[in-house]
Every structure is written in C-alpha cells, then in structure tokens.
C-alpha positions in Angstrom: 0.0 0.0 -0.1 1.0 3.6 -0.7 2.7 5.2 2.4 1.4 8.6 3.7 3.8 11.3 2.6 6.3 12.5 5.3 5.3 15.4 7.3 7.2 18.1 5.3 5.7 16.8 2.2 2.1 17.0 3.6 2.9 20.8 4.4 4.2 21.3 0.9 1.0 19.6 -0.5 -1.3 21.8 1.6 0.5 24.8 0.1 0.4 23.4 -3.4 -3.3 22.5 -3.3 -4.4 25.9 -1.6 -2.3 27.8 -4.2 -4.2 25.7 -6.9 -7.4 26.8 -5.6 -6.4 30.5 -5.4 -4.8 30.4 -9.0 -8.1 29.1 -10.3 -10.0 31.9 -8.5 -7.6 34.5 -9.7 -8.5 33.7 -13.3 -12.2 34.2 -12.8 -13.8 37.5 -13.6 -16.7 36.8 -11.3 -16.3 35.9 -7.6 -20.0 35.4 -7.3 -20.2 32.5 -9.7 -21.7 29.5 -8.1 -19.7 26.3 -7.3 -21.5 23.4 -9.0 -20.2 20.8 -6.4 -21.1 23.1 -3.5 -24.2 24.9 -5.0 -24.9 26.9 -1.9 -21.5 28.7 -2.1 -20.0 31.2 -4.7 -16.3 31.2 -5.5 -15.9 33.9 -2.8 -17.6 31.7 -0.1 -15.2 28.8 -1.1 -12.0 31.0 -0.6 -13.4 32.4 2.7 -14.2 28.8 3.8 -10.8 27.5 3.2 -9.3 30.5 4.9 -11.5 30.0 8.0 -10.7 26.2 8.1 -6.9 27.0 8.0 -7.1 29.6 10.7 -9.2 27.3 12.9 -6.9 24.3 12.5 -3.9 26.5 13.2 -5.5 27.4 16.5 -6.2 23.9 17.2 -2.7 22.8 16.7 -1.2 25.5 18.8 -3.6 24.8 21.7 -2.3 21.3 22.1 -4.3 18.4 23.6 -7.9 19.4 24.5 -11.3 17.9 24.8 -12.7 20.6 22.5 -11.5 23.1 19.9 -10.4 26.5 21.0 -12.2 29.7 20.4 -10.8 31.5 17.2 -10.6 35.2 16.9 -12.2 36.7 13.9 -10.0 37.1 10.8 -8.8 40.2 9.3 -11.5 42.5 7.8 -11.8 42.9 4.1 -10.0 45.7 2.6 -12.0 48.9 1.8 -11.8 49.8 -1.9 -10.2 53.3 -2.4 -12.2 55.7 -4.3 -11.7 55.2 -8.1 -10.1 51.9 -7.8 -11.5 48.9 -9.8 -13.7 47.3 -7.1 -13.5 43.8 -8.4 -9.8 43.7 -8.8 -9.2 45.1 -5.3 -11.6 42.8 -3.6 -10.2 39.7 -5.4 -6.6 40.6 -4.5 -7.6 41.1 -0.8 -9.6 38.0 -0.7 -6.8 35.9 -2.1 -4.2 37.6 0.0 -6.1 36.9 3.1 -6.4 33.2 2.0 -2.8 33.0 1.4 -2.0 34.4 5.0 -4.3 31.8 6.5 -2.6 29.0 4.7 0.8 30.3 5.8 -0.6 30.5 9.5 -1.7 26.9 9.4 1.6 25.7 8.0 3.5 27.7 10.4 1.5 26.2 13.4 1.9 22.7 12.0 5.7 23.1 11.6 6.1 24.5 15.0 4.3 21.6 16.6 5.8 18.9 14.6 4.1 15.7 13.5 3.6 13.9 16.8 2.1 16.7 19.0 -1.5 15.9 20.3 -4.4 18.1 19.6 -8.2 18.0 19.4 -9.7 16.5 16.3 -13.2 15.8 15.3 -12.3 12.2 14.5 -11.3 11.2 18.0 -13.7 8.2 17.9 -12.0 6.7 14.9 -8.8 4.6 14.9 -6.8 7.6 13.3 -4.3 9.6 15.4 -5.3 12.9 17.1 -2.0 14.6 16.3 -0.9 17.6 14.4 0.6 15.1 11.7 -3.0 13.6 11.2 -4.3 17.3 10.9 -1.8 18.0 8.2 -2.8 14.8 6.3 -6.4 15.8 6.6 -5.7 19.3 5.5 -4.1 18.1 2.2 -7.4 16.5 1.4 -9.5 19.6 2.4 -7.4 21.8 0.1 -7.2 19.3 -2.7 -11.0 18.8 -2.9 -11.8 22.5 -2.7 -9.2 23.2 -5.3 -11.2 20.9 -7.6 -14.4 22.7 -6.6 -12.8 26.0 -7.7 -11.6 24.6 -10.8 -15.0 23.1 -11.6 -16.6 26.5 -11.0 -14.2 28.2 -13.4 -14.3 25.6 -16.1 -10.8 24.4 -15.5 -11.1 21.0 -13.8 -7.8 19.2 -13.4 -6.9 15.7 -12.0 -6.0 15.5 -8.4 -2.3 14.7 -8.0 -1.9 10.9 -7.7 0.1 11.2 -4.5 -2.7 13.2 -2.9 -5.5 10.9 -4.2 -3.9 7.6 -3.1 -3.3 8.8 0.5 -6.6 10.7 0.3 -8.7 7.4 -0.2 -7.0 5.8 2.7 -7.6 8.8 4.9 -11.2 9.0 3.8 -11.7 5.3 4.8 -10.1 6.0 8.2 -11.6 9.4 9.1 -14.9 9.6 7.3 -15.9 6.0 7.3 -14.2 5.5 10.7 -16.5 8.2 12.3 -19.8 7.4 10.5 -21.0 5.0 13.0 -22.3 1.5 12.4 -23.0 0.5 8.8 -26.7 0.8 8.5 -27.2 -1.7 5.6 -26.8 -5.3 4.9 -23.3 -6.7 5.5 -21.0 -6.0 2.6 -17.5 -6.1 1.4 -16.6 -3.4 -1.0 -13.3 -3.3 -3.2 -11.9 0.1 -4.2 -9.3 -0.2 -7.0 -7.2 2.6 -8.3 -5.9 2.5 -11.8 -2.4 3.3 -10.4 -2.3 -0.1 -8.8 -3.5 0.3 -5.3 -6.6 -1.3 -3.8 -8.6 -1.2 -0.5 -11.1 -3.9 0.6 -13.5 -2.2 2.9 -15.2 -4.8 5.3 -18.6 -3.8 6.6 -19.6 -7.1 8.1 -18.6 -6.2 11.8 -19.4 -3.4 14.4 -17.3 -1.0 12.5 -15.7 -0.4 9.1 -12.1 -1.6 8.5 -9.8 -2.5 5.6 -8.7 -6.2 5.2 -6.4 -8.1 3.0 -7.4 -10.2 0.0 -10.4 -9.9 -2.3 -12.7 -12.9 -1.6 -16.4 -12.5 -1.7 -16.9 -8.8 -2.5 -20.4 -7.5 -2.7 -19.4 -4.8 -5.0 -16.3 -3.1 -6.4 -15.3 0.3 -7.9 -12.5 0.9 -10.5 -11.0 4.1 -11.7 -8.2 6.6 -11.5 -7.3 7.4 -7.9 -8.3 11.1 -8.3 -11.8 10.0 -9.6 -12.2 7.6 -6.7 -11.3 10.1 -4.2 -13.6 12.8 -5.7 -16.5 10.3 -5.9 -16.1 9.4 -2.3 -16.2 13.1 -1.5 -19.5 13.5 -3.6 -17.7 15.7 -6.3 -18.1 13.1 -9.2 -21.1 10.8 -10.0 -20.9 7.0 -9.5 -21.0 6.5 -13.2 -17.6 8.2 -13.6 -16.2 4.8 -12.3 -16.5 1.3 -13.4 -18.9 -0.5 -11.1 -19.0 -4.2 -10.5 -21.5 -6.1 -8.3 -24.4 -4.8 -6.4 -24.9 -1.0 -7.5 -27.3 -0.4 -4.5 -24.5 -1.3 -2.0 -22.2 1.3 -3.9 -24.9 3.9 -3.7 -25.3 3.1 0.0 -21.5 3.5 0.6 -21.4 7.0 -1.1 -24.4 8.2 0.9 -23.3 6.8 4.3 -20.8 9.3 5.8 -22.5 12.8 6.6 -20.1 15.0 4.7 -22.2 18.2 5.4 
C-alpha cells in the first residue's frame, strides 16, 4: 500500500493545493459564480471557507491536547476599496491575500508543533491519530477537494495529483468512514481499485468499518483513477464516472453513508 507522505511533504502539499485553488479563482472575472459541487457557495464563499478552516486548525494545533476546539478570533476584515479603484480587482486581490495568509498561518503552526504533537480532532472516535500530523494529512485532502471545486466552477477542472489521491482514499476510509457509526445496511465487502495499482477492501460485516487483505467474496467493487475515486467518495463526481461491478445499491449506500455536510 502507498505510504502517507512524510510530514514536510504534507505541508508542501497543503501549500500546493491551496495555491491551486487561489490560482483558479484569480483567473475568474466573477467571484459570485456558483460552485457546482457546492451549490450553496460562490467562489468567494469557497475561498473564505478554506481560509477559515486553515485559521481554525492553526489554533487547534497551537492549543495542544484538548477535549474541545479553542475559540478562534475573527479574521482580518476585508479591505476597503479606495475611491476610483477597480472594485472587483481590489476585492479579489484582498480575498486571495487573506487566504494565502491563512494557509501560511496553518503551515507555520503545524511546523512549530511537529508531526507527533497531540491536539483536538473531530475524528477522535476513529482509529486515526489525534495529532498535528493527522491534521496536516487531513488538510491536504481539504485543500485538494476544494481546489477541484474552484476549478470546476471556473471551467478548468484538473486531476487530483496521484500522491494526494492515493493517500486521500486511505484517509477518507480511516476518518470519514471511521466516524460514520455502524454500517446501517446489509453486511458487505467493497473493493476500491485505483488504476495506479492500489486497492482497498472495505469490510462492513462487523461493528465498524475496516480494511482487510485479500479480495474474496466482495459484494461490489469500484474501479477508476485514484483522483476520480477520491472525488467520488467526496461526492464531487457521479458514481457512473467509475467502473462499477457487483451490487450497485451497495455502492450507492456507501457513497451516501458518511455525513459530509
């Protein structure tokens, strides 16, 4: 199985995927265009959301071990447009600058803490660690998925980098499936197969989901590029984007199982 990137590489990937989101937004003439994969949001909302996420997790990491997340002070106020200046250009530049500053704040907090420092996480009931390293790993996925959202909204969708997607699938299984509670449907085993050569067998026959070795007796299977698998798990691509085998209803149940709202 593919190994999770080392801590410094995770930090670089957070920066890279966050920059990819900002690059896509910077090329859009309209910050109020809707995001098809998040229809309640505009591009402006998407950038503001990622900045808020980064600032919040920076505070979490700096606070250290805790039973609850710390309160986060309000972020910097948007710039006031000078008289006679182009409103759209000024607001866009200010928005993107505040987003970049929030990303830098997160990366600085993570680097200062190191990969093994304990901190609050919302996935404490899963088997995944509650450390700054796990936060960095999760934030790679947050930035990658939202970069795709921005690219989709601006008509420039690009594949998720393979290293991000492969680890993202494993992280999704551990965190999102690991905190979704008991499987509410008939017992099943589901295979996820990336075209890059990695596979995961998700066992849903016991009290909680877990991956197992081998491939016997699967109920259903999904095949496709790792990036498409990851984005389908996150509800960004339709099931038909992938090659489906076995019981389709089980696959639909899998995609609707974790509450990603």
